[in-house]
C-alpha positions as CSV (number, residue, x, y, z in Angstrom):
1,F,-71.5,-82.1,-60.6
2,T,-73.7,-83.4,-57.8
3,Q,-74.8,-81.7,-54.6
4,P,-75.3,-83.4,-51.2
5,A,-78.7,-84.7,-50.4
6,K,-78.8,-82.6,-47.1
7,R,-77.1,-79.4,-46.1
8,L,-77.1,-77.7,-42.7
9,R,-77.9,-74.0,-43.2
10,K,-79.2,-72.7,-39.8
11,F,-79.3,-74.2,-36.4
12,K,-79.9,-73.3,-32.8
13,R,-79.2,-75.5,-29.9
14,I,-81.8,-75.3,-27.1
15,N,-82.4,-77.4,-24.0
16,L,-86.0,-78.1,-22.9
17,E,-87.3,-79.8,-19.9
18,P,-89.7,-82.7,-20.6
19,G,-93.2,-81.4,-21.7
20,V,-91.9,-77.9,-22.3
21,Q,-92.4,-76.3,-25.8
22,K,-90.6,-73.3,-27.3
23,T,-91.0,-71.5,-30.6
24,I,-87.8,-70.9,-32.5
25,E,-87.8,-68.6,-35.6
26,F,-85.4,-68.8,-38.5
27,I,-85.4,-66.5,-41.5
28,L,-83.9,-68.1,-44.6
29,Q,-82.4,-65.8,-47.2
30,K,-81.6,-66.5,-50.8
31,E,-78.0,-67.0,-49.8
32,D,-79.0,-69.9,-47.6
33,F,-80.0,-71.8,-50.8
34,A,-76.9,-71.0,-52.7
35,F,-74.1,-73.5,-53.5
36,W,-70.7,-73.1,-55.0
37,H,-70.5,-74.2,-58.6
38,P,-66.8,-75.3,-59.1
39,E,-66.9,-75.3,-62.9
40,Q,-68.4,-71.8,-63.1
41,K,-66.5,-70.6,-60.0
42,E,-69.5,-68.7,-58.6
43,W,-72.3,-69.1,-56.1
44,Q,-75.7,-70.2,-57.6
45,V,-79.2,-70.7,-56.6
46,E,-81.4,-73.1,-58.5
47,E,-85.2,-73.1,-58.9
48,G,-87.0,-76.1,-57.4
49,D,-88.4,-77.7,-54.3
50,F,-86.5,-77.6,-51.1
51,E,-87.5,-79.6,-48.0
52,I,-86.9,-77.8,-44.8
53,Q,-86.4,-80.3,-41.9
54,V,-86.4,-79.7,-38.2
55,G,-85.1,-82.2,-35.6
56,S,-82.7,-83.1,-32.9
57,S,-80.3,-84.6,-35.6
58,S,-80.2,-85.5,-39.2
59,L,-81.5,-89.0,-38.2
60,D,-84.3,-87.7,-35.9
61,I,-86.4,-85.3,-38.0
62,S,-89.6,-84.3,-36.2
63,Q,-91.0,-81.7,-38.7
64,K,-90.7,-81.1,-42.5
65,I,-92.1,-78.6,-45.0
66,T,-91.4,-78.3,-48.7
67,I,-91.0,-74.8,-50.2
68,R,-90.5,-73.9,-53.9
69,A,-87.8,-71.5,-55.0
70,I,-88.8,-69.4,-58.0
71,L,-86.1,-67.1,-59.4
């Protein structure tokens, strides 16, 4: 059983004029790290490192941070 390398969990589309900056806040909950385990037929969250990426698309990532999930 393998999971995809990237998963979209939260997003917000905003339009900015050139040179304008805006702060966007996302609060990630435990459920945002869960995945469906087909063999056990339940949602699960695994411990480990997760890389949070921010960008205009999956091919244009401008910021990254790694967090550790400890259960």
